[in-house]
PADREN-942313 format. One record per residue (C-alpha): residue number from 1; z, x, y. Coordinates in steps of 0.02 Angstrom, whole numbers, plus 32768, in hexadecimal, padded with zeros to 4 digits. Layout:
! residues N
@k: NUM | z: Z | x: X | y: Y
...
***
This chain:
! residues 471
@k: 1 | z: 95F5 | x: 5606 | y: 95B4
@k: 2 | z: 95EE | x: 56C3 | y: 95D4
@k: 3 | z: 9697 | x: 5717 | y: 95E8
@k: 4 | z: 96B6 | x: 57C6 | y: 962C
@k: 5 | z: 9773 | x: 57BA | y: 961E
@k: 6 | z: 97DE | x: 581F | y: 95A5
@k: 7 | z: 985B | x: 57CE | y: 952F
@k: 8 | z: 9900 | x: 5829 | y: 954B
@k: 9 | z: 995E | x: 57C0 | y: 94CA
@k: 10 | z: 9924 | x: 5830 | y: 943A
@k: 11 | z: 9908 | x: 58EA | y: 9423
@k: 12 | z: 9960 | x: 5986 | y: 9462
@k: 13 | z: 99CB | x: 5966 | y: 94FD
@k: 14 | z: 99C5 | x: 5A1A | y: 953E
@k: 15 | z: 9908 | x: 5A1B | y: 9526
@k: 16 | z: 98F4 | x: 5977 | y: 9585
@k: 17 | z: 9962 | x: 59B3 | y: 9615
@k: 18 | z: 990C | x: 5A5B | y: 9629
@k: 19 | z: 9859 | x: 5A1E | y: 9615
@k: 20 | z: 9877 | x: 598C | y: 968B
@k: 21 | z: 98D4 | x: 59F6 | y: 970C
@k: 22 | z: 985C | x: 5A89 | y: 9717
@k: 23 | z: 97CF | x: 5A2D | y: 9773
@k: 24 | z: 984F | x: 59E1 | y: 97EB
@k: 25 | z: 989C | x: 5A8C | y: 9809
@k: 26 | z: 97F1 | x: 5AD8 | y: 982E
@k: 27 | z: 97CF | x: 5A45 | y: 98A3
@k: 28 | z: 9875 | x: 5A5B | y: 98FE
@k: 29 | z: 9854 | x: 5B16 | y: 9912
@k: 30 | z: 97A6 | x: 5AED | y: 9952
@k: 31 | z: 97ED | x: 5A6D | y: 99CC
@k: 32 | z: 986F | x: 5AE7 | y: 9A0E
@k: 33 | z: 97EC | x: 5B70 | y: 9A1E
@k: 34 | z: 9774 | x: 5AF7 | y: 9A73
@k: 35 | z: 97F8 | x: 5AC7 | y: 9AF4
@k: 36 | z: 9815 | x: 5B7E | y: 9B18
@k: 37 | z: 975B | x: 5B9F | y: 9B30
@k: 38 | z: 974C | x: 5B07 | y: 9BA1
@k: 39 | z: 97D8 | x: 5B4C | y: 9C0F
@k: 40 | z: 9783 | x: 5BF7 | y: 9C15
@k: 41 | z: 96E0 | x: 5BAC | y: 9C58
@k: 42 | z: 973B | x: 5B4F | y: 9CE1
@k: 43 | z: 97B8 | x: 5BD8 | y: 9D0A
@k: 44 | z: 9741 | x: 5C6C | y: 9D06
@k: 45 | z: 96AC | x: 5C1F | y: 9D5F
@k: 46 | z: 96FB | x: 5BA0 | y: 9DD4
@k: 47 | z: 97A0 | x: 5BF2 | y: 9DFE
@k: 48 | z: 985B | x: 5BCA | y: 9DEF
@k: 49 | z: 9850 | x: 5B2B | y: 9E59
@k: 50 | z: 97D3 | x: 5ADE | y: 9DE0
@k: 51 | z: 983C | x: 5B11 | y: 9D4B
@k: 52 | z: 98D6 | x: 5AC6 | y: 9D9D
@k: 53 | z: 9876 | x: 5A25 | y: 9DC2
@k: 54 | z: 9849 | x: 5A12 | y: 9D0A
@k: 55 | z: 98FB | x: 5A3E | y: 9CD3
@k: 56 | z: 9952 | x: 59BB | y: 9D40
@k: 57 | z: 98E4 | x: 5934 | y: 9CF3
@k: 58 | z: 9923 | x: 5951 | y: 9C42
@k: 59 | z: 99CF | x: 58FD | y: 9C55
@k: 60 | z: 997B | x: 5860 | y: 9C98
@k: 61 | z: 98FA | x: 585F | y: 9C0C
@k: 62 | z: 9981 | x: 587C | y: 9B8A
@k: 63 | z: 99E6 | x: 57E8 | y: 9BC8
@k: 64 | z: 994C | x: 5779 | y: 9BCC
@k: 65 | z: 991C | x: 57A0 | y: 9B18
@k: 66 | z: 99CD | x: 57AB | y: 9AD0
@k: 67 | z: 99CC | x: 56F4 | y: 9A99
@k: 68 | z: 9922 | x: 5708 | y: 9A48
@k: 69 | z: 9962 | x: 57A3 | y: 99ED
@k: 70 | z: 99EB | x: 5738 | y: 99A2
@k: 71 | z: 996F | x: 56B2 | y: 996D
@k: 72 | z: 9905 | x: 573A | y: 991A
@k: 73 | z: 999C | x: 576E | y: 98B2
@k: 74 | z: 99B8 | x: 56B7 | y: 9886
@k: 75 | z: 9906 | x: 56A2 | y: 9849
@k: 76 | z: 9915 | x: 573F | y: 97E1
@k: 77 | z: 99B0 | x: 56F8 | y: 978C
@k: 78 | z: 9965 | x: 564A | y: 9774
@k: 79 | z: 98C3 | x: 568A | y: 9726
@k: 80 | z: 991C | x: 5707 | y: 96B5
@k: 81 | z: 9994 | x: 5683 | y: 9673
@k: 82 | z: 990E | x: 55FD | y: 965C
@k: 83 | z: 98A3 | x: 567A | y: 95FC
@k: 84 | z: 9937 | x: 56A9 | y: 958F
@k: 85 | z: 9952 | x: 55F0 | y: 956B
@k: 86 | z: 9897 | x: 55DC | y: 9540
@k: 87 | z: 9883 | x: 5557 | y: 95C8
@k: 88 | z: 97D7 | x: 558D | y: 9602
@k: 89 | z: 97AE | x: 54EC | y: 965F
@k: 90 | z: 9843 | x: 550A | y: 96D0
@k: 91 | z: 980D | x: 55BF | y: 96E9
@k: 92 | z: 9766 | x: 557E | y: 9728
@k: 93 | z: 97B9 | x: 54FF | y: 979A
@k: 94 | z: 9832 | x: 5583 | y: 97DD
@k: 95 | z: 97A2 | x: 55FB | y: 9804
@k: 96 | z: 973D | x: 5578 | y: 9861
@k: 97 | z: 97D5 | x: 5533 | y: 98BC
@k: 98 | z: 980D | x: 55E2 | y: 98EF
@k: 99 | z: 9765 | x: 560B | y: 993E
@k: 100 | z: 9765 | x: 5566 | y: 999B
@k: 101 | z: 9816 | x: 557E | y: 99DE
@k: 102 | z: 97FB | x: 5634 | y: 9A0E
@k: 103 | z: 975B | x: 560A | y: 9A6C
@k: 104 | z: 97B3 | x: 5580 | y: 9ACE
@k: 105 | z: 984B | x: 55EC | y: 9AF5
@k: 106 | z: 97D8 | x: 567B | y: 9B28
@k: 107 | z: 977B | x: 560D | y: 9BA3
@k: 108 | z: 981B | x: 55C3 | y: 9BEC
@k: 109 | z: 986B | x: 5670 | y: 9BFD
@k: 110 | z: 97CC | x: 56B2 | y: 9C4F
@k: 111 | z: 97CB | x: 5625 | y: 9CD1
@k: 112 | z: 9884 | x: 563A | y: 9CFA
@k: 113 | z: 9874 | x: 56F7 | y: 9D01
@k: 114 | z: 97DD | x: 56F2 | y: 9D74
@k: 115 | z: 9837 | x: 567B | y: 9DE8
@k: 116 | z: 98D7 | x: 56E2 | y: 9DF7
@k: 117 | z: 98A7 | x: 5795 | y: 9DCA
@k: 118 | z: 98BF | x: 57DA | y: 9E7A
@k: 119 | z: 9968 | x: 5784 | y: 9E8B
@k: 120 | z: 999C | x: 57CF | y: 9DE4
@k: 121 | z: 9969 | x: 587D | y: 9E1D
@k: 122 | z: 99CF | x: 5868 | y: 9EBC
@k: 123 | z: 9A62 | x: 5826 | y: 9E57
@k: 124 | z: 9A6E | x: 58CA | y: 9DF7
@k: 125 | z: 9A67 | x: 5929 | y: 9E9C
@k: 126 | z: 99BC | x: 5975 | y: 9E89
@k: 127 | z: 99A1 | x: 59F1 | y: 9F18
@k: 128 | z: 992B | x: 59AF | y: 9F9D
@k: 129 | z: 98B9 | x: 5A47 | y: 9F91
@k: 130 | z: 988A | x: 5A1F | y: 9EDC
@k: 131 | z: 9897 | x: 5960 | y: 9EE5
@k: 132 | z: 97DA | x: 5943 | y: 9F01
@k: 133 | z: 97AD | x: 59B3 | y: 9E6E
@k: 134 | z: 982F | x: 5962 | y: 9DFD
@k: 135 | z: 97F5 | x: 58B5 | y: 9E31
@k: 136 | z: 973E | x: 58DA | y: 9E08
@k: 137 | z: 976B | x: 5924 | y: 9D5E
@k: 138 | z: 97DE | x: 5894 | y: 9D31
@k: 139 | z: 9762 | x: 5810 | y: 9D6C
@k: 140 | z: 96D6 | x: 5850 | y: 9CF9
@k: 141 | z: 974D | x: 5868 | y: 9C67
@k: 142 | z: 978F | x: 57B6 | y: 9C7A
@k: 143 | z: 96DE | x: 5771 | y: 9C70
@k: 144 | z: 96D4 | x: 57B8 | y: 9BC0
@k: 145 | z: 977B | x: 5771 | y: 9B82
@k: 146 | z: 972C | x: 56E9 | y: 9B15
@k: 147 | z: 96C9 | x: 5771 | y: 9ABB
@k: 148 | z: 9767 | x: 57D9 | y: 9AA6
@k: 149 | z: 97C9 | x: 5745 | y: 9A61
@k: 150 | z: 9741 | x: 5718 | y: 99E2
@k: 151 | z: 972D | x: 57D0 | y: 99B2
@k: 152 | z: 97E9 | x: 57E0 | y: 9991
@k: 153 | z: 97EB | x: 573B | y: 9931
@k: 154 | z: 9760 | x: 5777 | y: 98BE
@k: 155 | z: 97BE | x: 5819 | y: 989B
@k: 156 | z: 985D | x: 57BA | y: 986D
@k: 157 | z: 97FA | x: 5743 | y: 97FE
@k: 158 | z: 97A7 | x: 57CE | y: 979B
@k: 159 | z: 984C | x: 582B | y: 9787
@k: 160 | z: 989D | x: 578C | y: 9745
@k: 161 | z: 9810 | x: 5782 | y: 96C5
@k: 162 | z: 9838 | x: 5832 | y: 968C
@k: 163 | z: 979C | x: 5879 | y: 96DE
@k: 164 | z: 97C4 | x: 590C | y: 974F
@k: 165 | z: 9718 | x: 595E | y: 9743
@k: 166 | z: 96BB | x: 58DC | y: 97AB
@k: 167 | z: 9735 | x: 58E9 | y: 9840
@k: 168 | z: 971E | x: 59A6 | y: 9839
@k: 169 | z: 9661 | x: 5990 | y: 983A
@k: 170 | z: 966C | x: 591C | y: 98D0
@k: 171 | z: 96DC | x: 5999 | y: 992A
@k: 172 | z: 9661 | x: 5A25 | y: 9907
@k: 173 | z: 95D5 | x: 59BD | y: 9952
@k: 174 | z: 963F | x: 5992 | y: 99EA
@k: 175 | z: 9675 | x: 5A47 | y: 9A04
@k: 176 | z: 95C5 | x: 5A8F | y: 99F6
@k: 177 | z: 957F | x: 5A0C | y: 9A6D
@k: 178 | z: 960D | x: 5A26 | y: 9AE9
@k: 179 | z: 95FB | x: 5AE4 | y: 9AE6
@k: 180 | z: 9540 | x: 5AD0 | y: 9B0A
@k: 181 | z: 9557 | x: 5A4F | y: 9B94
@k: 182 | z: 95EB | x: 5AA2 | y: 9BEB
@k: 183 | z: 958C | x: 5B30 | y: 9C44
@k: 184 | z: 94F3 | x: 5AC0 | y: 9C61
@k: 185 | z: 9554 | x: 5A37 | y: 9CBA
@k: 186 | z: 95DD | x: 5AA1 | y: 9D09
@k: 187 | z: 956B | x: 5B24 | y: 9D56
@k: 188 | z: 94C9 | x: 5AC0 | y: 9D62
@k: 189 | z: 9449 | x: 5B13 | y: 9CF0
@k: 190 | z: 9390 | x: 5AE9 | y: 9D00
@k: 191 | z: 9371 | x: 5A38 | y: 9D3D
@k: 192 | z: 9428 | x: 5A07 | y: 9D2E
@k: 193 | z: 9491 | x: 59FF | y: 9DCE
@k: 194 | z: 952D | x: 5A6A | y: 9DE3
@k: 195 | z: 95BC | x: 59F0 | y: 9DBF
@k: 196 | z: 964D | x: 5A6C | y: 9DAF
@k: 197 | z: 96EC | x: 5A1B | y: 9D68
@k: 198 | z: 9696 | x: 5972 | y: 9D5C
@k: 199 | z: 9615 | x: 59C7 | y: 9CED
@k: 200 | z: 969E | x: 59FF | y: 9C75
@k: 201 | z: 96DA | x: 594B | y: 9C68
@k: 202 | z: 9629 | x: 5909 | y: 9C4F
@k: 203 | z: 9605 | x: 598A | y: 9BC7
@k: 204 | z: 96A0 | x: 5951 | y: 9B67
@k: 205 | z: 9674 | x: 589A | y: 9B7E
@k: 206 | z: 95C2 | x: 58B1 | y: 9B3E
@k: 207 | z: 95FD | x: 5919 | y: 9AA9
@k: 208 | z: 967F | x: 5898 | y: 9A77
@k: 209 | z: 9604 | x: 5809 | y: 9A8F
@k: 210 | z: 9580 | x: 5859 | y: 9A1E
@k: 211 | z: 9603 | x: 5882 | y: 9999
@k: 212 | z: 9647 | x: 57D0 | y: 99A5
@k: 213 | z: 959B | x: 5785 | y: 997F
@k: 214 | z: 9583 | x: 5800 | y: 98F0
@k: 215 | z: 962F | x: 57CE | y: 98AF
@k: 216 | z: 95FB | x: 5717 | y: 98AE
@k: 217 | z: 9561 | x: 5748 | y: 984B
@k: 218 | z: 95C8 | x: 57A6 | y: 97C9
@k: 219 | z: 9649 | x: 571A | y: 97C5
@k: 220 | z: 95BF | x: 569D | y: 979F
@k: 221 | z: 9593 | x: 56FF | y: 9703
@k: 222 | z: 9642 | x: 56E1 | y: 96BA
@k: 223 | z: 9621 | x: 5626 | y: 96AE
@k: 224 | z: 96C2 | x: 5602 | y: 970B
@k: 225 | z: 9673 | x: 55E1 | y: 97B6
@k: 226 | z: 9648 | x: 5529 | y: 97D0
@k: 227 | z: 9601 | x: 5516 | y: 987E
@k: 228 | z: 9570 | x: 54A4 | y: 9850
@k: 229 | z: 95D8 | x: 5406 | y: 9844
@k: 230 | z: 95AC | x: 5374 | y: 98B6
@k: 231 | z: 9661 | x: 5359 | y: 98EC
@k: 232 | z: 96CD | x: 53CD | y: 9953
@k: 233 | z: 970C | x: 5459 | y: 98DF
@k: 234 | z: 97C1 | x: 5448 | y: 9912
@k: 235 | z: 985D | x: 541F | y: 98AD
@k: 236 | z: 98FE | x: 53F0 | y: 990B
@k: 237 | z: 9964 | x: 5412 | y: 986E
@k: 238 | z: 9922 | x: 54C2 | y: 9855
@k: 239 | z: 9930 | x: 54E5 | y: 990F
@k: 240 | z: 99E9 | x: 54B4 | y: 990E
@k: 241 | z: 9A07 | x: 5526 | y: 9878
@k: 242 | z: 99AD | x: 55B2 | y: 98D5
@k: 243 | z: 9A19 | x: 5599 | y: 9970
@k: 244 | z: 9AB9 | x: 558D | y: 9909
@k: 245 | z: 9A93 | x: 5634 | y: 98B5
@k: 246 | z: 9A3D | x: 5687 | y: 9949
@k: 247 | z: 9AAE | x: 565E | y: 99DB
@k: 248 | z: 9B3F | x: 56CE | y: 99A1
@k: 249 | z: 9AC3 | x: 575B | y: 9980
@k: 250 | z: 9A79 | x: 5745 | y: 9A2E
@k: 251 | z: 9B25 | x: 5744 | y: 9A7D
@k: 252 | z: 9B4D | x: 57E1 | y: 9A1A
@k: 253 | z: 9AB9 | x: 583A | y: 9A6B
@k: 254 | z: 9AF8 | x: 580B | y: 9B18
@k: 255 | z: 9BA9 | x: 5843 | y: 9AEC
@k: 256 | z: 9B66 | x: 58EB | y: 9AB2
@k: 257 | z: 9B00 | x: 5900 | y: 9B51
@k: 258 | z: 9B94 | x: 58DA | y: 9BC2
@k: 259 | z: 9C08 | x: 5948 | y: 9B5C
@k: 260 | z: 9B98 | x: 59E0 | y: 9B67
@k: 261 | z: 9B84 | x: 59BF | y: 9C21
@k: 262 | z: 9C42 | x: 59CC | y: 9C33
@k: 263 | z: 9C44 | x: 5A6C | y: 9BCB
@k: 264 | z: 9BBF | x: 5AB6 | y: 9C3B
@k: 265 | z: 9C27 | x: 5A87 | y: 9CD3
@k: 266 | z: 9CBA | x: 5AE8 | y: 9C8B
@k: 267 | z: 9C4A | x: 5B7F | y: 9C6D
@k: 268 | z: 9C08 | x: 5B74 | y: 9D1F
@k: 269 | z: 9CB7 | x: 5B97 | y: 9D5F
@k: 270 | z: 9CAE | x: 5C4B | y: 9D20
@k: 271 | z: 9C1B | x: 5C84 | y: 9D8B
@k: 272 | z: 9B62 | x: 5CA5 | y: 9D7C
@k: 273 | z: 9B71 | x: 5D36 | y: 9D00
@k: 274 | z: 9BCE | x: 5CCE | y: 9C80
@k: 275 | z: 9B58 | x: 5C3C | y: 9CA2
@k: 276 | z: 9AC2 | x: 5CAB | y: 9C7F
@k: 277 | z: 9B12 | x: 5CEE | y: 9BE0
@k: 278 | z: 9B3A | x: 5C3F | y: 9BA6
@k: 279 | z: 9A88 | x: 5C07 | y: 9BCB
@k: 280 | z: 9A3C | x: 5C96 | y: 9B67
@k: 281 | z: 9AB7 | x: 5C7E | y: 9AD8
@k: 282 | z: 9A95 | x: 5BC4 | y: 9AD4
@k: 283 | z: 99DB | x: 5BE6 | y: 9ABA
@k: 284 | z: 9A0B | x: 5C49 | y: 9A1E
@k: 285 | z: 9A7D | x: 5BB9 | y: 99E9
@k: 286 | z: 99EC | x: 5B3F | y: 99F3
@k: 287 | z: 9991 | x: 5B9F | y: 996B
@k: 288 | z: 9A30 | x: 5BC0 | y: 9907
@k: 289 | z: 9A5D | x: 5B06 | y: 9900
@k: 290 | z: 99B2 | x: 5ACD | y: 98C2
@k: 291 | z: 99CE | x: 5AE2 | y: 9806
@k: 292 | z: 9A72 | x: 5A80 | y: 980D
@k: 293 | z: 9A24 | x: 59F5 | y: 9876
@k: 294 | z: 998B | x: 59EE | y: 9804
@k: 295 | z: 99EF | x: 59E4 | y: 9763
@k: 296 | z: 9A5A | x: 595C | y: 97B3
@k: 297 | z: 99BB | x: 58F3 | y: 97C9
@k: 298 | z: 9984 | x: 591C | y: 9717
@k: 299 | z: 9A2D | x: 58E7 | y: 96D2
@k: 300 | z: 9A20 | x: 5841 | y: 9730
@k: 301 | z: 9978 | x: 5817 | y: 96E0
@k: 302 | z: 999F | x: 5854 | y: 962F
@k: 303 | z: 9A4C | x: 5805 | y: 962D
@k: 304 | z: 9A07 | x: 5766 | y: 967D
@k: 305 | z: 998E | x: 5746 | y: 95EE
@k: 306 | z: 9A15 | x: 5763 | y: 956B
@k: 307 | z: 9A90 | x: 56F3 | y: 95C5
@k: 308 | z: 9A0A | x: 566E | y: 95D3
@k: 309 | z: 99FC | x: 5679 | y: 9515
@k: 310 | z: 9ABC | x: 566D | y: 950B
@k: 311 | z: 9AC3 | x: 5715 | y: 94B3
@k: 312 | z: 9B64 | x: 574C | y: 9507
@k: 313 | z: 9B88 | x: 57E1 | y: 9496
@k: 314 | z: 9ADC | x: 582C | y: 94B3
@k: 315 | z: 9AED | x: 580B | y: 956F
@k: 316 | z: 9B92 | x: 586C | y: 9571
@k: 317 | z: 9B38 | x: 58FB | y: 951A
@k: 318 | z: 9AB8 | x: 58F7 | y: 95A8
@k: 319 | z: 9B47 | x: 5913 | y: 9624
@k: 320 | z: 9B90 | x: 599F | y: 95BB
@k: 321 | z: 9AEB | x: 59FA | y: 95A1
@k: 322 | z: 9ABB | x: 59DF | y: 9657
@k: 323 | z: 9B5D | x: 5A2E | y: 9691
@k: 324 | z: 9B46 | x: 5AC3 | y: 961A
@k: 325 | z: 9A91 | x: 5AE6 | y: 964B
@k: 326 | z: 9AB2 | x: 5ACF | y: 9705
@k: 327 | z: 9B4A | x: 5B42 | y: 96F9
@k: 328 | z: 9AE4 | x: 5BCC | y: 96A6
@k: 329 | z: 9A67 | x: 5BC6 | y: 9735
@k: 330 | z: 9AF7 | x: 5BC6 | y: 97B3
@k: 331 | z: 9B4A | x: 5C5F | y: 9764
@k: 332 | z: 9AA6 | x: 5CC0 | y: 9767
@k: 333 | z: 9A88 | x: 5C90 | y: 981E
@k: 334 | z: 9B3C | x: 5CBA | y: 984E
@k: 335 | z: 9B2B | x: 5D67 | y: 9801
@k: 336 | z: 9A84 | x: 5D87 | y: 9857
@k: 337 | z: 9ABD | x: 5D4C | y: 9903
@k: 338 | z: 9B63 | x: 5DAA | y: 98FB
@k: 339 | z: 9B0C | x: 5E4D | y: 98CE
@k: 340 | z: 9A7B | x: 5E37 | y: 9947
@k: 341 | z: 9AD6 | x: 5DF3 | y: 99E1
@k: 342 | z: 9A9C | x: 5E7C | y: 9A57
@k: 343 | z: 99E6 | x: 5E73 | y: 9A20
@k: 344 | z: 99E5 | x: 5DB4 | y: 9A2E
@k: 345 | z: 9A30 | x: 5DB0 | y: 9ADC
@k: 346 | z: 99BA | x: 5E38 | y: 9B1B
@k: 347 | z: 9927 | x: 5DC7 | y: 9AF1
@k: 348 | z: 995B | x: 5D62 | y: 9B8A
@k: 349 | z: 99A5 | x: 5DE4 | y: 9C00
@k: 350 | z: 99C0 | x: 5E9F | y: 9C1D
@k: 351 | z: 9A51 | x: 5E87 | y: 9C97
@k: 352 | z: 9ADF | x: 5EE9 | y: 9C46
@k: 353 | z: 9B69 | x: 5E76 | y: 9C86
@k: 354 | z: 9B0F | x: 5DDD | y: 9C42
@k: 355 | z: 9AEC | x: 5E37 | y: 9B9E
@k: 356 | z: 9BA5 | x: 5E61 | y: 9B8C
@k: 357 | z: 9BDE | x: 5DAD | y: 9BA6
@k: 358 | z: 9B4F | x: 5D6D | y: 9B39
@k: 359 | z: 9B84 | x: 5DDB | y: 9AA8
@k: 360 | z: 9C36 | x: 5D9A | y: 9AB3
@k: 361 | z: 9BF7 | x: 5CE6 | y: 9ABA
@k: 362 | z: 9B85 | x: 5CF8 | y: 9A22
@k: 363 | z: 9C0A | x: 5D4D | y: 99BA
@k: 364 | z: 9C7B | x: 5CB8 | y: 99D7
@k: 365 | z: 9BEF | x: 5C37 | y: 99C6
@k: 366 | z: 9BAE | x: 5C80 | y: 9923
@k: 367 | z: 9C50 | x: 5C4C | y: 98CC
@k: 368 | z: 9C2F | x: 5B96 | y: 98FC
@k: 369 | z: 9B8D | x: 5B8C | y: 9898
@k: 370 | z: 9BE1 | x: 5B70 | y: 97ED
@k: 371 | z: 9C58 | x: 5AE3 | y: 9821
@k: 372 | z: 9BCA | x: 5A94 | y: 9884
@k: 373 | z: 9B5C | x: 5A96 | y: 97E9
@k: 374 | z: 9BE4 | x: 5A41 | y: 9783
@k: 375 | z: 9C04 | x: 59C1 | y: 980C
@k: 376 | z: 9B4A | x: 5998 | y: 981C
@k: 377 | z: 9B3A | x: 5988 | y: 975F
@k: 378 | z: 9BC0 | x: 5904 | y: 974B
@k: 379 | z: 9B90 | x: 58A9 | y: 97EB
@k: 380 | z: 9ADE | x: 58A6 | y: 97A6
@k: 381 | z: 9B1E | x: 5853 | y: 9707
@k: 382 | z: 9B7D | x: 57D0 | y: 976B
@k: 383 | z: 9ADF | x: 57AA | y: 97D0
@k: 384 | z: 9A80 | x: 5794 | y: 972D
@k: 385 | z: 9B02 | x: 5714 | y: 96F8
@k: 386 | z: 9AE5 | x: 56B6 | y: 979B
@k: 387 | z: 9B94 | x: 56E2 | y: 97DC
@k: 388 | z: 9B55 | x: 5715 | y: 9889
@k: 389 | z: 9BF2 | x: 56D4 | y: 98DE
@k: 390 | z: 9C5C | x: 5754 | y: 9881
@k: 391 | z: 9BE8 | x: 57E4 | y: 98AF
@k: 392 | z: 9BF8 | x: 57AC | y: 9964
@k: 393 | z: 9CB6 | x: 57AC | y: 9953
@k: 394 | z: 9CAF | x: 5858 | y: 9902
@k: 395 | z: 9C4D | x: 589A | y: 9997
@k: 396 | z: 9CC8 | x: 5850 | y: 9A15
@k: 397 | z: 9D5E | x: 5899 | y: 99B9
@k: 398 | z: 9D0E | x: 5944 | y: 99A1
@k: 399 | z: 9CC9 | x: 5959 | y: 9A50
@k: 400 | z: 9D38 | x: 58F5 | y: 9AC4
@k: 401 | z: 9DE1 | x: 58FA | y: 9A69
@k: 402 | z: 9DDB | x: 59AB | y: 9A22
@k: 403 | z: 9D58 | x: 5A1E | y: 9A6C
@k: 404 | z: 9D52 | x: 59F3 | y: 9B25
@k: 405 | z: 9E10 | x: 59E6 | y: 9B41
@k: 406 | z: 9E29 | x: 5A85 | y: 9ADC
@k: 407 | z: 9DA2 | x: 5AE1 | y: 9B40
@k: 408 | z: 9DF3 | x: 5AAE | y: 9BE4
@k: 409 | z: 9EA1 | x: 5ADC | y: 9BA7
@k: 410 | z: 9E77 | x: 5B85 | y: 9B58
@k: 411 | z: 9E05 | x: 5BBD | y: 9BE6
@k: 412 | z: 9E94 | x: 5BA2 | y: 9C61
@k: 413 | z: 9EEE | x: 5C3A | y: 9C1A
@k: 414 | z: 9EBD | x: 5CD7 | y: 9C7D
@k: 415 | z: 9EC4 | x: 5D3F | y: 9BDF
@k: 416 | z: 9E3E | x: 5CD3 | y: 9B8E
@k: 417 | z: 9DD3 | x: 5C93 | y: 9C1E
@k: 418 | z: 9D27 | x: 5C5D | y: 9BE2
@k: 419 | z: 9D53 | x: 5C99 | y: 9B32
@k: 420 | z: 9DC0 | x: 5BFD | y: 9B27
@k: 421 | z: 9D22 | x: 5B94 | y: 9B33
@k: 422 | z: 9CCD | x: 5BFD | y: 9AAD
@k: 423 | z: 9D66 | x: 5BE9 | y: 9A3C
@k: 424 | z: 9D63 | x: 5B2C | y: 9A4F
@k: 425 | z: 9CAE | x: 5B32 | y: 9A14
@k: 426 | z: 9CF0 | x: 5B6D | y: 996B
@k: 427 | z: 9D87 | x: 5AFA | y: 995D
@k: 428 | z: 9D28 | x: 5A5D | y: 998F
@k: 429 | z: 9CAC | x: 5A61 | y: 98FD
@k: 430 | z: 9D38 | x: 5A8A | y: 9881
@k: 431 | z: 9D91 | x: 59EC | y: 98BA
@k: 432 | z: 9CEC | x: 598C | y: 98B3
@k: 433 | z: 9CCC | x: 59C2 | y: 9800
@k: 434 | z: 9D7B | x: 5992 | y: 97C8
@k: 435 | z: 9D6E | x: 58E6 | y: 981B
@k: 436 | z: 9CC5 | x: 58C2 | y: 97CA
@k: 437 | z: 9CF8 | x: 5906 | y: 971F
@k: 438 | z: 9D9D | x: 58A6 | y: 9716
@k: 439 | z: 9D42 | x: 5805 | y: 9744
@k: 440 | z: 9CBE | x: 582C | y: 96C0
@k: 441 | z: 9D49 | x: 583C | y: 963D
@k: 442 | z: 9D8F | x: 5790 | y: 966A
@k: 443 | z: 9CEE | x: 573C | y: 9631
@k: 444 | z: 9CF3 | x: 56BD | y: 96BE
@k: 445 | z: 9C3C | x: 56E1 | y: 96E2
@k: 446 | z: 9C10 | x: 567C | y: 9646
@k: 447 | z: 9C2F | x: 55DA | y: 96A4
@k: 448 | z: 9BAF | x: 560D | y: 972A
@k: 449 | z: 9B19 | x: 561C | y: 96B5
@k: 450 | z: 9A93 | x: 55AC | y: 96FB
@k: 451 | z: 9A4B | x: 5567 | y: 9659
@k: 452 | z: 9AFA | x: 553B | y: 961F
@k: 453 | z: 9B19 | x: 54CF | y: 96B9
@k: 454 | z: 9A7E | x: 5461 | y: 96AC
@k: 455 | z: 9A18 | x: 540A | y: 9628
@k: 456 | z: 995D | x: 5425 | y: 961F
@k: 457 | z: 98F5 | x: 53BF | y: 9696
@k: 458 | z: 9921 | x: 5309 | y: 968A
@k: 459 | z: 9895 | x: 5299 | y: 9654
@k: 460 | z: 98AE | x: 5231 | y: 96EF
@k: 461 | z: 9895 | x: 52C7 | y: 9764
@k: 462 | z: 97FA | x: 52FE | y: 9705
@k: 463 | z: 97B6 | x: 524E | y: 9710
@k: 464 | z: 97D9 | x: 523E | y: 97C9
@k: 465 | z: 978C | x: 52E6 | y: 97F3
@k: 466 | z: 96F4 | x: 52C0 | y: 9787
@k: 467 | z: 96DB | x: 521E | y: 97E6
@k: 468 | z: 96EA | x: 527E | y: 9889
@k: 469 | z: 9666 | x: 52FC | y: 9853
@k: 470 | z: 95EE | x: 5272 | y: 981F
@k: 471 | z: 95EE | x: 521B | y: 98C7
***
């Protein structure tokens, strides 16, 4: 059996975290850059209506894939812990079962989405003048959902194995192919018809499909992919574990989406100049948050393997080192953004009023990067332990109990105005870090460790499934 995974239960913890995180960080930067380039093609060559049509589709797509995102996190945790426990047969079964489940969910989601995509666009009050464009974009994108689900499942599987280089390679392939296909399909180059926004969706679908098939090829080389059995490669037990771990994570994604929608609504009350400044500043935030988000994922995988091996002390060291390294990145980014606010905002606009408000926003926002990094670090550890319910609770408390009420309250004072919202953006993550850290200190996450809750595969289940595969 050929393994490409890394054993995180021995060796230098800082080295493991940094080496594992760097390819993911490059991939996240590439993904963020790719999304920006995609928007430029549509916005520059097709106009604001086309860009708006693509933009209004994202909330619908996010909601449709939120559950699958949670299941991806669950598979990452399961594979990391099973590897740490040296239960390779269950790793193989988890991999095969995950691909089966994700394919089925992708097909079902595609069918439901295609049936109701226009109704969903109308539900979010899509303007009539862009509804046909949005409908065509969403329709093509929905056709590729099974590819997207399988592609995301493969990424989560490799990360759970401790392999972050292969997902980066797949993302590079997808990005290059998408960048090539975008102008060809959007504008109609050579023998290809001009498809406009539908072409952008088709380019993404093809790129993800090709990378998905390549991912299956690479996954086969690990020896953990068992698709050549005669029976149906599905395990009800592993699927229930996946849902138990993944449902809270999926709900957390929806909660985050709705929370930021409310925050945007509050910002909208202060006029188009503040909205524009917030939009430009948020683009900077997307890049600034990437190291903290990436190290959070790295902590989940590294801690997950050590917790699977019941090495609690080493797992705690993973959390400590993860918080330290992530904080160092956050401090450097905070310093850079605070000193370069004017230059960063002017990348997006030369309007002096917008620049003024953008500078104020970024100077507030930059002070949120450190507490966010600490919050992400300890939430990442809790995910690695399989305590996804607690991370969901942490998100609810941070966003809906602290940040949103505080933003509404502080922004109601005329002397603060929109600055009250910016201030809540600092206080919210501080509260989130404290909630996650205090729970971490209690040690209650130890009872959530997957391999501690179940025995290895029962002989009866193995026997039954073997009989099924021999039919």
